[in-house]
LOMIRO-988975 format. One record per residue (C-alpha): residue number from 1; residue in one letter; x, y, z. Coordinates in steps of 0.02 Angstrom, whole numbers, plus 32768, in hexadecimal, padded with zeros to 4 digits. Example, Ala and Ser with C-alpha at 12.3 -4.5 7.8 and 13.67 -1.06 7.14 Angstrom:
2
  seq  type    px    py    pz
    1     A  8267  7F1F  8186
    2     S  82AC  7FCB  8165
END
This chain:
476
  seq  type    px    py    pz
    1     M  B944  04F9  FBF8
    2     G  B942  05A6  FBA6
    3     A  B8F1  05D8  FB02
    4     I  B940  0592  FA62
    5     L  B9B0  0614  FA0F
    6     N  B9BB  0622  F953
    7     L  BA1B  068B  F8D8
    8     V  B9B4  070F  F87E
    9     E  BA04  06F6  F7D3
   10     R  B99F  0781  F780
   11     N  B9EF  0801  F7F4
   12     L  BAA6  07D7  F7DC
   13     H  BB1F  07C4  F74E
   14     E  BBD5  0795  F762
   15     V  BC63  07CE  F6F4
   16     Q  BD10  0783  F702
   17     V  BDA1  07FD  F6EA
   18     D  BE48  07A5  F6FB
   19     A  BE46  0758  F7A9
   20     D  BDB7  07C7  F7E7
   21     R  BD02  0799  F7F1
   22     L  BC96  0831  F7DA
   23     L  BBE2  0832  F812
   24     F  BB6F  08A3  F7AC
   25     H  BAD6  08C6  F816
   26     I  BA4F  08D4  F793
   27     P  B9C2  092F  F7F7
   28     S  BA38  09C1  F821
   29     S  BAB2  09BA  F78D
   30     S  BB3F  09B2  F80F
   31     L  BBE5  0953  F802
   32     F  BC37  08FC  F895
   33     A  BCD8  089A  F89F
   34     S  BCAD  07ED  F8E0
   35     D  BD1C  07B2  F96E
   36     A  BD40  06F8  F988
   37     L  BCB3  06EA  FA0A
   38     T  BC30  073E  F999
   39     G  BC68  06CE  F909
   40     G  BC5E  0636  F97D
   41     I  BBAD  065E  F9B2
   42     I  BB76  067A  F8FD
   43     D  BBC6  05D6  F8C2
   44     A  BB7B  0572  F952
   45     L  BACB  05B5  F936
   46     R  BAD9  05A6  F87C
   47     E  BAFF  04EE  F896
   48     Q  BA6E  04D4  F90E
   49     G  B9FC  053F  F97C
   50     C  BA14  0520  FA35
   51     S  B9F2  056C  FAE2
   52     S  BA6B  05EB  FB28
   53     E  BAA1  0567  FBAB
   54     E  BACC  04EE  FB21
   55     L  BB26  0575  FAC3
   56     V  BB92  0599  FB5C
   57     Q  BBBA  04E0  FB66
   58     R  BBE7  04D7  FAB0
   59     L  BC59  056F  FAB5
   60     G  BC90  0567  FB6B
   61     G  BD34  0513  FB43
   62     R  BD6C  05AA  FADB
   63     F  BD17  063F  FB30
   64     A  BCE3  0675  FBDF
   65     G  BC29  065E  FC07
   66     A  BC11  0715  FC37
   67     D  BC5B  074D  FB8F
   68     I  BBEA  06D8  FB30
   69     D  BB51  071C  FB8B
   70     E  BB82  07CF  FB6D
   71     T  BBA3  07B7  FAAF
   72     L  BB02  0754  FAA4
   73     R  BAA0  07E5  FAF0
   74     E  BAEF  085C  FA73
   75     L  BAC3  07EC  F9E0
   76     M  BA10  07DA  FA20
   77     A  BA03  0898  FA32
   78     L  BA37  08A3  F97B
   79     E  B9B7  081D  F952
   80     V  BA3D  07B2  F901
   81     V  BA12  072A  F981
   82     S  B95D  070B  F9B4
   83     D  B90E  06AE  FA44
   84     G  B869  06A5  F9E7
   85     S  B82A  074F  FA21
   86     P  B7D8  07B5  F994
   87     L  B859  081A  F935
   88     T  B84E  08D6  F920
   89     P  B7FE  08FE  F879
   90     E  B890  0939  F810
   91     I  B83B  09CA  F7C1
   92     A  B7C4  09FB  F847
   93     V  B767  0A70  F7D3
   94     K  B6F3  0A05  F76A
   95     R  B6AB  0A9B  F713
   96     V  B6EB  0B43  F6D9
   97     E  B67B  0BC2  F72B
   98     R  B6D8  0C63  F702
   99     T  B75F  0C91  F689
  100     A  B7DF  0D15  F6B4
  101     L  B805  0D64  F60D
  102     N  B8A4  0DCB  F607
  103     T  B8D1  0DBF  F54F
  104     V  B878  0DF0  F4B1
  105     V  B8B6  0DC3  F403
  106     L  B884  0E42  F380
  107     N  B87E  0DF9  F2D3
  108     V  B8A2  0EA2  F285
  109     N  B89F  0E6B  F1CE
  110     T  B878  0DC6  F17A
  111     G  B8E0  0E09  F0EB
  112     C  B995  0DD4  F0D8
  113     N  BA1A  0E0B  F05E
  114     L  BA60  0D59  F05D
  115     S  BA0B  0CB9  F024
  116     C  BA5E  0C34  F08F
  117     T  BA27  0B8D  F04B
  118     Y  BA05  0B3C  F0F2
  119     C  B9AA  0BCD  F147
  120     Y  B925  0B90  F1C0
  121     K  B8C4  0C34  F1BB
  122     E  B819  0C06  F17D
  123     D  B7EC  0CBC  F155
  124     L  B88C  0CF1  F0FF
  125     A  B882  0D65  F069
  126     K  B8F6  0DCD  EFFD
  127     P  B91A  0E78  F04D
  128     S  B8A2  0ED4  EFD8
  129     A  B815  0E5C  F002
  130     G  B840  0E50  F0B9
  131     K  B7B9  0E72  F139
  132     K  B802  0EF8  F1A9
  133     M  B7CD  0F11  F25B
  134     G  B787  0FBD  F27F
  135     A  B7B7  102A  F312
  136     E  B70C  1019  F360
  137     T  B716  0F5A  F369
  138     A  B7C9  0F61  F3AA
  139     E  B79B  0FDE  F433
  140     A  B701  0F78  F461
  141     S  B774  0EDE  F473
  142     V  B7DC  0F3B  F4F7
  143     E  B744  0F7A  F550
  144     M  B6FE  0ECA  F554
  145     L  B7A3  0E8D  F5A1
  146     L  B796  0F0D  F62D
  147     K  B6DF  0EEE  F649
  148     E  B6ED  0E2E  F64E
  149     S  B789  0E2C  F6BA
  150     P  B79B  0ECE  F71A
  151     D  B80B  0E82  F7A1
  152     E  B8A3  0E4F  F738
  153     E  B941  0EB7  F752
  154     R  B98C  0E9A  F6A9
  155     Y  B93E  0E88  F5FF
  156     T  B982  0E54  F555
  157     V  B947  0E91  F4AC
  158     V  B983  0E25  F41B
  159     F  B982  0E65  F368
  160     F  B96A  0DDB  F2EB
  161     G  B942  0DC0  F234
  162     G  B95B  0D95  F1A1
  163     E  B9EB  0E0C  F1B2
  164     P  B9BC  0E83  F23F
  165     L  BA2C  0F12  F1FE
  166     S  B9BC  0F1A  F165
  167     N  B946  0F76  F1DB
  168     R  B9CA  0FDD  F22E
  169     K  B954  1071  F242
  170     L  B8E5  100D  F2B7
  171     I  B978  0FCA  F31A
  172     E  B9B7  107C  F33D
  173     H  B908  10B7  F367
  174     M  B8F1  1027  F3E3
  175     V  B99D  103C  F433
  176     D  B96B  10F4  F45E
  177     Y  B8BD  10BD  F495
  178     C  B8FD  102E  F505
  179     E  B98A  1090  F554
  180     R  B90D  1118  F585
  181     R  B87F  10A4  F5B5
  182     F  B8E3  1026  F620
  183     S  B945  10B1  F672
  184     E  B8A2  1105  F6A7
  185     A  B869  1061  F6F1
  186     G  B90E  104E  F74D
  187     K  B939  0FB3  F6E9
  188     Q  B9CE  0F77  F684
  189     V  B9BF  0F48  F5CC
  190     E  BA3C  0EF4  F55A
  191     F  BA38  0EDF  F49D
  192     V  BA65  0E42  F43E
  193     M  BA70  0E25  F381
  194     T  BAA0  0D9A  F30C
  195     T  BADD  0DDF  F262
  196     N  BB26  0D9D  F1C1
  197     A  BB9F  0E31  F1C8
  198     T  BB89  0E66  F115
  199     L  BB36  0F0C  F141
  200     L  BBB5  0F42  F1C4
  201     T  BC0F  0FE3  F1AC
  202     E  BC89  103B  F222
  203     E  BBFD  10B2  F251
  204     V  BB84  1023  F278
  205     V  BC09  0FC3  F2DB
  206     D  BC2F  105E  F344
  207     Y  BB75  1078  F366
  208     L  BB5F  0FC4  F39E
  209     N  BBFC  0FD2  F409
  210     A  BBBC  106E  F45D
  211     H  BB1E  1012  F48F
  212     R  BB7C  0F74  F4C5
  213     F  BB20  0EFC  F452
  214     G  BB3D  0E43  F46F
  215     L  BB6C  0E10  F3BE
  216     S  BB73  0D68  F365
  217     V  BBAA  0D5B  F2AF
  218     S  BB68  0CCE  F243
  219     I  BC00  0C87  F1E8
  220     D  BC1C  0BD2  F1BD
  221     G  BCD9  0BC6  F1B5
  222     P  BD60  0BD6  F12E
  223     K  BD31  0C0E  F07C
  224     T  BD12  0B61  F035
  225     V  BC9B  0B33  F0C3
  226     H  BC44  0BDB  F0D7
  227     D  BC24  0BF5  F01C
  228     R  BBCA  0B4F  F00A
  229     N  BB2A  0B8F  F05B
  230     R  BB3C  0C44  F090
  231     I  BB1D  0C97  EFE9
  232     T  BACD  0D33  EFA6
  233     V  BA20  0D3A  EF5A
  234     G  BA7E  0D32  EEB1
  235     G  BAD9  0C94  EEE3
  236     Q  BB87  0CDB  EF08
  237     G  BBED  0CA2  EF9D
  238     T  BBFB  0D24  F028
  239     Y  BC98  0CF1  F085
  240     D  BD0B  0D7C  F044
  241     V  BC94  0E09  F075
  242     V  BC66  0DB7  F11D
  243     R  BD1D  0D9C  F148
  244     R  BD49  0E50  F11D
  245     K  BCB9  0E93  F185
  246     A  BCDB  0E1C  F217
  247     E  BD91  0E52  F220
  248     M  BD5E  0F07  F21E
  249     L  BCDE  0EE2  F2A9
  250     L  BD59  0E80  F315
  251     S  BDDC  0F09  F304
  252     R  BD64  0F94  F341
  253     Y  BCEC  0F3B  F3B8
  254     N  BD21  0F3F  F46D
  255     S  BC87  0F4A  F4DC
  256     R  BC64  0E8D  F4DE
  257     P  BCAE  0DED  F494
  258     V  BC6B  0DC3  F3E7
  259     G  BC38  0D0E  F3C0
  260     A  BC2F  0CAE  F31F
  261     R  BB9B  0C3C  F2FE
  262     V  BBB8  0BA9  F28A
  263     T  BB32  0B3F  F239
  264     L  BB68  0A8E  F212
  265     T  BB0E  0A3B  F17F
  266     T  BB27  099C  F11A
  267     G  BBDB  098A  F0E0
  268     I  BC1C  0A02  F162
  269     T  BC5F  09AB  F1FE
  270     D  BD0F  09ED  F215
  271     V  BCF1  0A4D  F2B3
  272     E  BDAA  0A65  F2DF
  273     T  BDDB  0AB7  F239
  274     I  BD47  0B2D  F241
  275     W  BD6A  0B5B  F2F6
  276     D  BE23  0B76  F2CF
  277     H  BDFB  0BEC  F241
  278     L  BD7C  0C54  F2A0
  279     F  BDD5  0C59  F348
  280     N  BE8D  0C5E  F317
  281     E  BE89  0CB3  F26D
  282     L  BDF6  0D29  F278
  283     G  BDFA  0D44  F336
  284     F  BD46  0D21  F36D
  285     A  BD3A  0D12  F42B
  286     E  BCC7  0C79  F423
  287     V  BC92  0BFC  F39F
  288     G  BBEE  0B9C  F3B1
  289     F  BBB1  0B0D  F344
  290     A  BAFE  0AE5  F318
  291     P  BAEB  0A3C  F2BE
  292     V  BA53  0A37  F24D
  293     T  B9F7  0991  F254
  294     S  B942  09CA  F241
  295     G  B943  0A5E  F1CD
  296     D  B8B0  0A83  F15E
  297     I  B916  0A55  F0C5
  298     S  B945  09A1  F0EB
  299     S  B9D2  099C  F069
  300     F  BA3A  0A0B  F0DD
  301     N  BA26  099E  F178
  302     L  BABE  0944  F1BB
  303     T  BAA8  0887  F1A5
  304     G  BAAE  0816  F23D
  305     E  BB65  07E6  F214
  306     E  BB95  089D  F1FE
  307     L  BB47  08CB  F2A6
  308     V  BBB2  0844  F2F9
  309     E  BC48  0890  F2A0
  310     V  BC1A  0943  F2DA
  311     F  BC13  090A  F391
  312     A  BCB7  08AC  F37F
  313     N  BD07  0948  F336
  314     M  BCB9  09B3  F3BF
  315     K  BD0E  0941  F43E
  316     A  BDB3  0955  F3E1
  317     L  BDA2  0A12  F3EF
  318     G  BD6A  09F8  F4A3
  319     R  BE12  09A2  F4C7
  320     R  BE68  0A3F  F485
  321     Y  BDF8  0AA7  F4F6
  322     L  BE31  0A3D  F58A
  323     E  BEE8  0A4B  F55C
  324     A  BED7  0B08  F551
  325     A  BE73  0B12  F5F2
  326     L  BEFE  0ABA  F64E
  327     E  BF72  0B43  F60F
  328     H  BEF1  0BC4  F646
  329     R  BEB5  0BF4  F598
  330     N  BE04  0BF4  F559
  331     I  BDF8  0BC6  F49F
  332     G  BD43  0C03  F491
  333     F  BCED  0B5D  F465
  334     S  BC3B  0B94  F494
  335     N  BBE7  0AE8  F494
  336     L  BC5C  0A9D  F513
  337     H  BC70  0B40  F574
  338     Q  BBB4  0B42  F590
  339     L  BBAC  0A8C  F5C4
  340     I  BC37  0AA8  F643
  341     T  BBDB  0B41  F684
  342     D  BB3C  0ADA  F69A
  343     I  BB9B  0A53  F6F9
  344     H  BBFD  0ACE  F764
  345     E  BB63  0B33  F794
  346     G  BAF7  0A98  F7A9
  347     H  BA75  0AD4  F72B
  348     K  B9D7  0A72  F735
  349     K  B967  0A8C  F6A1
  350     A  B8B2  0A59  F6AB
  351     L  B89C  0A9A  F5F9
  352     P  B91A  0A9F  F56D
  353     C  B92C  0B5B  F55C
  354     G  B8DF  0BFE  F588
  355     A  B865  0C00  F4F6
  356     G  B7B8  0C2E  F532
  357     L  B7F8  0C32  F5E4
  358     K  B86F  0CC5  F5E3
  359     M  B868  0CF6  F52A
  360     L  B7EB  0D0F  F49D
  361     A  B808  0D41  F3EA
  362     V  B7A4  0DC6  F395
  363     D  B780  0DC2  F2DA
  364     H  B75B  0E58  F26D
  365     K  B6A0  0E49  F292
  366     G  B6C0  0E4F  F34F
  367     E  B694  0D96  F366
  368     L  B6EF  0D3E  F3F5
  369     N  B74E  0CA4  F3C1
  370     L  B7A1  0C22  F430
  371     C  B84B  0C56  F3EC
  372     H  B89D  0CA9  F354
  373     R  B89E  0C00  F2F7
  374     F  B7DF  0BF5  F2F7
  375     T  B7B6  0C9D  F2A8
  376     G  B758  0C77  F207
  377     S  B73B  0BC1  F237
  378     S  B691  0B70  F24A
  379     L  B6A4  0B5B  F306
  380     P  B61A  0BC6  F357
  381     T  B65C  0C66  F3A5
  382     F  B649  0C8E  F45E
  383     G  B5F5  0D38  F455
  384     N  B620  0DE2  F40E
  385     V  B687  0E75  F450
  386     H  B5E9  0EE1  F451
  387     S  B573  0E67  F4A8
  388     G  B5F7  0E11  F516
  389     V  B635  0D62  F532
  390     K  B5BA  0CD0  F528
  391     Q  B5F9  0C94  F5D0
  392     V  B585  0BFF  F5DE
  393     E  B5B5  0BB6  F534
  394     L  B66E  0BDA  F552
  395     N  B66A  0B88  F5FC
  396     D  B60C  0AF1  F5B5
  397     F  B692  0ADF  F530
  398     L  B724  0AEC  F5A6
  399     S  B6D1  0A79  F626
  400     Q  B6BC  09F5  F59E
  401     R  B77A  09F5  F583
  402     L  B798  09F9  F63F
  403     D  B73F  0954  F653
  404     R  B7C2  08CE  F631
  405     S  B756  0837  F65B
  406     N  B753  07B2  F5D4
  407     T  B7E3  0804  F575
  408     G  B897  07CE  F562
  409     C  B8C6  0866  F5CD
  410     E  B874  081F  F66A
  411     D  B90C  07C0  F6A6
  412     C  B994  0803  F631
  413     R  BA33  0836  F68A
  414     I  BA40  08DD  F62F
  415     R  B987  0908  F644
  416     N  B9AF  09A6  F6A6
  417     L  BA35  09E4  F62F
  418     C  B9DF  09C0  F58A
  419     S  B927  09BD  F5BD
  420     G  B8F1  096D  F51A
  421     G  B948  09E2  F49E
  422     C  B919  0A74  F42F
  423     Y  B85E  0A95  F40F
  424     H  B87A  0AC9  F35C
  425     E  B8E7  0A2F  F339
  426     S  B857  09C2  F37C
  427     Y  B7D7  0A24  F318
  428     A  B83A  0A16  F278
  429     R  B85E  095D  F28E
  430     Y  B7C1  0918  F2E2
  431     G  B742  09A0  F2BF
  432     D  B72F  09B7  F37A
  433     P  B795  0A33  F3E2
  434     T  B773  09D4  F482
  435     H  B7C0  0933  F43E
  436     P  B871  090E  F480
  437     T  B8FE  090F  F3FE
  438     Y  B924  0855  F40E
  439     H  B99A  0851  F378
  440     Y  BA1B  08AE  F3E0
  441     C  BA0F  084C  F485
  442     E  BAA6  07D6  F482
  443     L  BB18  085A  F43B
  444     M  BADD  08DC  F4BB
  445     R  BAF6  085F  F54C
  446     D  BBA8  083C  F510
  447     W  BBC9  08F8  F4F7
  448     V  BB93  091B  F5AA
  449     D  BC05  088F  F5EC
  450     F  BC92  08DF  F58D
  451     G  BC68  0988  F5DB
  452     I  BC6A  093C  F688
  453     E  BD16  08F1  F666
  454     V  BD5C  0997  F624
  455     Y  BD12  09F6  F6B5
  456     S  BD58  0980  F736
  457     R  BE06  0985  F6E7
  458     I  BE01  0A44  F6EA
  459     M  BDC8  0A46  F79E
  460     A  BE52  09CE  F7D1
  461     A  BEE2  0A24  F773
  462     N  BEB1  0ADA  F75E
  463     P  BE13  0B0D  F7BB
  464     A  BE45  0BC6  F79F
  465     F  BE0D  0BB0  F6EB
  466     I  BD5A  0BA0  F72B
  467     S  BD60  0C3D  F795
  468     S  BDB6  0C9D  F707
  469     Y  BD4F  0C66  F670
  470     I  BCAE  0C13  F6AA
  471     T  BC6F  0C78  F73E
  472     P  BC83  0D25  F6EF
  473     R  BC09  0CF5  F665
  474     K  BB79  0D0A  F6E1
  475     A  BB9F  0DC4  F6E5
  476     H  BB66  0DD8  F62F
END
């Protein structure tokens, strides 16, 4: 009698789409269509573990013995079925030994000409009181990037604020510096910026266009929605000026697609109306939504019920995304587009994002923060641009998050797509950036199931959508 075979439930998740059973292989983030034989083996072993001989007997009436053996071997290779042998550790690296930084976020001014009520920036100030980064610190940030990670081919310099264009002089200085410096080193560099659009002029737009900036505009939707929170220091709504500037930007900017970034706070859950306004009326290429549940000002956080509503509305917009995809159109819904990219490319994330691993944020003093959300917070920094990265402390921190034992992430089916959620969200909510964001779990699991369904329907009916709209994103 052979070894007893059992199903490894923590490695598989099934999603039913119409008559199809889809098998999501959790360790590799891969999706397979389950045939009748695979489904039969899974059902039989789910009912009761048995030897391979017994399994052949149980299924022999429906399938040929040789086919059963072959499918069983495949399922064992995927570690979906186990004969009791030790399983491969899912994330073989138990410790982060080396980071490969390729991105630096320059917090060029803590000052901002707006006073958005929900802003998470812990070091925000009025423009006049803003702490501007000096050229020496900015240059040292780039030198640190090249020194720490000399082998990368491509680097990204992100300009962030406050409102980064309130320190335009430094941005222009750094673009010159970077283009010269990276070119000398035989490397490529790209520039990224998030802006509130208020300081854009035709001249500024043409400058950014000439240097191919990846641009995101912070805008929360139609006037009534946007003006609730995105106000001037004097308390006036900013929609009219932002719309005017955004339309000017979109009419002139042609080097890269421009995205809109929407912050959802309490009372604002109507994702479809916001998307419709920004995509169809204003003409942004992509619209991404960031629901706030753990902001520093708790009165702006979405309630539990509102968060459920937001996800339901995101799925409603997702159904429109699917409908369009089947007609070979991309409606620029970033959240779902990213999820489908992750599923298609089999992304396996040991950590939730590149913070600390590929990216660090520099504040005006040159201190190295985990990401742009932590500048000005009480979380200890990880070195300084002049003295370098505190690699040991950074590796200790990342390794702590890598270890999923005794957390809800250990056996969670989306553990390699979510990886515990945003560090800052955890820090704001639980006071600990290594703590998983448990308040999101059920909604995120449901959202991923929805993404699997949408992806499988696109692959079945119009796989060309994937090659036209998903694969090219890697080029950026």
